[in-house]
N, C-alpha and C positions, 0 to 999 in steps of 0.2 A: 650352275650345277649345285653349289652349296645352298642356294636358296631352296631348291627342291628338296635336298637332303634334310635341311633343318625343319622343313614343314612337317616331316614325318617322324617326329621323335617318339620314342617308346614310353610306356608307362610301367611302373613297378607293380607286381602282383604279389599280394600277401594274403594268406588264409588264416583264419582262426582255427583252433584245433577242432572245434565242433562245427559240423557241416550239415546243412540241409540241401538236398538236391531237388531242384525244381524240374519236373518232367518225369515221364515214365517210359520213354521209348528206348531205342537201341543205344543212342548216345548217352542217355542218363545212366543206363546200366553199365556202360563202359567206364564212365566217370566214377561210378560207385566202386567198381573193381580196382581202378587205379588208385583212388584216394584211400581205399581200405589197405592196399599194399603199402601205401606211404604212411600208414599208422594214424590216419585221421579218424575221428569219431563221427560216424554217420548217424545223426539223430533219427532222420526219417526222410522219405520222399514226400514232395509236396506237388499237388496238381489241382487244376480246376475240376470240379465234379462233372462227370459226364465224359471226360477225356480219359479213355481207357487204353492201356497196353499191358499185356501180360509179360513183357520182358523183365520186369522187376519182381515178379511173383516170388514170394518166400525169401526175398533178399532183406528187406527192412520194412518197417511200418510205413503205411501210406496215409497221409493226411490231406484234407481238402482245404482250399483257400477260404471256403465259407464256414469253416469250423470255428465256432465262437471261442473254443478253448485256446485258440492261437493268441487271443488278446492277453491272456494271463501269463504267457511265457516270457522269460527273460531273454531279450534279444541282443543283449550287449556283447556277448562273446561268441556270436554265431555268424558264420559266413554262408550265405545262400548262393549255391552254384547252379547256374541255369544249364541244365543238361539237354539243350536243344540246339540243333544246327540244321535247318532246312529252309526251303524257299517260302513255306506257307506262314511261318510265325514271325511276327514283327517283334524282335527282341527288345527294342526300346519300349514298346507297349508293355511287355512282360515285366521289365524292370520297374516301370511306374506302378504296375499293379502290385508288385511285391513290396514296394515302398509304402503303399497304402496300408499294408498289413503291419507296418511298424519296423520292418527290417531295414537296416542302414548299410550293412556290408554285403554288397551283391556283386558277383562277378559272372561273366559269361563263359560258355564253353571254350571260346577262343583264348581266354586267359588261362584256363586249365591246359589247353593245348600248348601254349607258350611254355608253361612250366614242365610239362611231361610229354612232349611231342613224341618221344621215342616209344611210348606205350601205345600210341594211337595209329602210327603209320601214316600212309598217304590218304588224306581226305580232301578231295577236290583240289582247290588252289592253296590249301594250307601248307605252310612251311615254317620251320623254326628260324630260318635264316633271314637276315636283313637284306635289303637290296645292296648289291655290290656296286662299285663305281661303274663297272661295265653295264649293269642293269640300269642304273640311273641315266647313263648316256643314251641307252636305247629308249627309255621312257621319255626323255626330252625330245628325241626324234619323233616318236609316235604322237606326242602332244601336238606337234606341228602339222600332223596329218588332219586333225579335226578343225575345220573352219567354222563349224557351228558351235555357238556358245554353250548350248545345252550338252552336247557331246563332250566338250572339253571339261565342263563342270563335273559330269559323271565320271570321266576318266580320272581326274584329280581326286575325286572323292573315293573311288575304288582303290587307287594307289595308296592313298593315305590310310584307308581302313585296313588294307591287307598288311601294311607295315606295323601299325599301332595296335590293331585288333580292337579299336575303340569304336563302338557303334555310333557315337556322336559324330564321327567323321562321315557317315553315310548320309546322302541326301535321299529324298523320297523316290522310291522306285516307280517304274512305269507299270501299266496294267498288264498282268500276266496273260490276260485274254488277247492282248495284242502282240504277243511274242511271235516274231517272224512276219507280222502284219501291221507294224506301227503306222498309225494314220498320219503322224506328223513328219514322216520322212518322205521328201519329195521324190516322185517318179519310181517308187518302189514296185508298183504293179500297174504301169501305164501301157504295157504291151497289149496289142489286139488279140494275141494268142499267148497262152501260158504253157510253157514246157518246164516242168518242175522236177528237180532231182532232190529227193529227201534222204539225206544221210543220217541214219538213226531214226528209222520210221516208227519205232516203238509199236503201238497197236493201231497205227494209222490215224492218230489224233490230228496231226498237222495237215495231212491230206484231206481229212474230213472238214477241217476249218477252211481249207482252200476252196473246196467245192461249195461250202456254205456261203462264201463271200463272192465267188466269181463264177460266171456261167461260161467263160471262154477258155476253160482248161482243155488243152489239146492233148497233152501227154504227161504221164507220170512215170517216174522211175524211183522206186523206194528200196532201201537196203536196211535189213534188220537181222543181225546174227543170232539173237536169242530166239530159239525155236518156239517157245511159248508165246512170246510177243509176235513173232512172225505169223503164226497161225491166226492169232487175233487180228492182225493187220489184214491178212487176206480176206477174212470174213467181213470186216468193217469197210474196207475199201470197195469190195465188190458190190456192197449194198448201195453205194452212192455214186459209183463211177459212170453209170448210164451208158451213153453212146460215145464214150471217150475213144479217140482214134488209136491211142497207144498206151498200154499199161504194162510196166515191167516191175515185178516184185521179186526181190532176190534175198535169200537167207544168208547173206554174207556181210562181213565187216568191211568198211572202207579203209584202205591203206594206200601206201605208195607203190606196193608191189603185190603180186599174187603169191601169198605164202600162208602157212598155217600157224596160228598163234593161240596161246592159251587164253581162256575167256571165263569170267565169272558170269554164269548164266543163272539168274535168280528170278526171271519173269517180271522184273520191275523196270522202272525208268532208268535205273543206274546200273544195269548190267554193263560190264566193261572188260576191256582187254587187261589182263593181269598175269604176271608170271606165276601167281599162286592159284590161278583159275584151274578148275577140274575138267573143263571142257575145251576141246580143240576146235576152233572154227576156221573156215576158209576165208581169207582176206582177198579182196580184189581192188583194183584201182578203177576209177571212173574212166580214165583214158583207155585202158585195155578192155574193159567190159562193155561199155556203152559209149565209146568214143564218137560215134556218129549220131548221138541223140540230139544234139544242138539245143541245149537248155537255155531258157530265158532266166531261170532262177536255180541256184544251188543253196540248199540249207544243210548245215552240218552240226549235229549235236551228237557226237560220237565218242563221248566219255574219255577224252584225253588224246584221241587219235586225230584230232582236227588238223594239226600241222602236217602229219604224214598224209592224211586224206587230201589235203590241198596239193601237196606235191604230186600225188597220183592223179590229180585233175588238172594239172598245169596246162597241158596242150588243149584240153577242152575249153578251159577258161580263156586262154589266149585267142582261140579261134572264134569264140562266140560272145565273149564279154558279158556273161550273165550277171544279174544282180546276185550278190552273195550275202548270206545270213549265217555267220559263223560264231559258235559259242566260244567264249574266252574264259570260262571259269573252272575248267577241269584241271589245269596245271598252272602253277604260278607264273611260269615263263610265257604262257600263251598271251598274256596281257600285252606283251611287246613283240614277241617273236612272230606271231601270226600277222598283225598289221604290217610289220616290216617286210615279211615275205611277200605279201600281196603287193605292197608298194614297190618292191624291187622288180616286179614284172613290167612296170611302166605302162600300165593300161589306162591310165587316166581316171581311175576310180575316185569318187567322192566318198569320204569316210564318215560314218555316223555311229554312235554308240547308244544303246539303251539297256537299262538294268531292269529286268522284268520280275525279279524275285527278291525276297528278303535275304539278308546276310550276304549280299553281293553275289548271289546265285542267279542263274538265268541271265547272265550278262552276254549280250549279243552284239557283234560287230556287223554293221550293215555297210556293204560296199556297193555303191550305185554307179552304174556305167554311164 
């Protein structure tokens, strides 16, 4: 246990009084607001030319990385804060590009989050807390579930990264185009017929990929509570469904019970269940809503409700032993609570892990029957 704990030591975060914020999106704007409140001097925003976002409009000057005037600046007393946290951008590459401009003191958004987490609230798996002894014991148990070397390396990398917030702890992620369809996971799609439950259907993107890859799709059941996304999903899925035997598209959130819950409905991929949400959505469980569907596969990307969604699918999973693709990046405890839950059902699953996005996002647990 001590060996695991010692592997994930923290690093200190210090900022110069003068700050440059790299990025122009929502996270960069929030970083600006927090650092301004903390009395830091924001010199300007910095970004690559052609990358545009209006979230920082009228806040501070915007300069571009190809601006030759940057060469003349004194960079000795400046900290560059990377105001980016998403799956698309490789932060290690960003850090190297900023170093090429002559800046030496560079920190990521995760470092800022460590300092001022109370200002940012809940963002995916981020937490200001270190792993407790109880957490470390759970992590050790989950490590033993992964018999594949690659999965174990990914798990150790993610655990370390989440604790230290150091991007050097991350190993190279897998192809985002293979999310839920990883080619190097044995027996993921070996069935003669595919009956697919899509929890978190978004605009039908996963279902479209399923049809593009396989001709033996027999039935689809997809759940998407954001009505804007749901309407897009209906249009997109109907275009490609053809002569499918069974198609169920439901405007509901997946949960362990049938109840109404507040929801952030923003028409994007990260619409989510939240006490601060302005919309009330109807939740359903897989067992109660489509318990006789007999799935061969269940995918869940349901913005932090995966644990409850699995509880609501327990009987369906026990009866059919479908292959599972469950996201582990929305809540910090999902990294160990979800694998332990599935393992506790004693169904003989083989556990695999793949990280399909940057910054430890799009982390998917694959359970193969």
